[in-house]
N, C-alpha and C positions, 0 to 999 in steps of 0.2 A: 399407497396409505394411502385416508387421508388425517391433514394435517390435527396433532392434538387443543384443546381449547385449555388459557389459561380457565385460573377461577376469575379472573376480570373479563375477559370476551365472554364463560358462556352465562355469569350473571348483565351481563347488558345483551345476549342473544337471549334471554333472557325477557329480559325483562325483571328482573327480579336484585334486587341488592344482595350483593355478596353478603352483608349476612344470614339472612334467608338462603344463602344457597347454601354458603358451612353449616346452616339449622339439618336443611337439607340429607343431605355430606352424612353429614353424623349419623342421622336419622335412618340412615340411608333407604330415601325417599328415594334414588336416583342413578344408577349406573357412574361408578368411577373410573379412573387407569390414576394407580399406585406409582406415582415416575422416587424414587427414592421416596423425599418428603413432598416430593409432589402432586398436589392432588392435577390430574386433568380428567378434559374430555372427550369426546369423540362425538363429531357435528351429529351426526347422524346418527348416533344414540335417545341426544336430546331431542332430534325433527322427530325417532320413537318416543318418548316419552311424553312431546307433548303430541302425537297424533292421535296415544295413547289415554291421554287425559282432555280430551278437544270431546264436549256436550256440542253434542249432535242436537236441531231444532226438531223441536217433532214437526209430521207434514205439516199441521189442518193450522202448527202458530205460521208459521213460512210464509202460505196460504196466506194471511193474514193481515200481517206482515206485507207480501207482496197487494195486496189492494190495496193498500193504505197507502203503500206506493206511490201506483196506478188516481188514480186517485186528490194524490194531492198537488 
């Protein structure tokens, strides 16, 4: 079983403030675990959330970026 992350650890892992994370928890924007009164997070759930919210580059846009880096 993986270690459960605290609010501090999860906010640092995601690169957001604790206040933002509290808001997301309140709005149920991402999964969490209640341990008594404490809110905890599984790192693999945070990773899955990140993957689901990653905006993929368009192939044509990526080619333009690649072209610029080769000519720069």
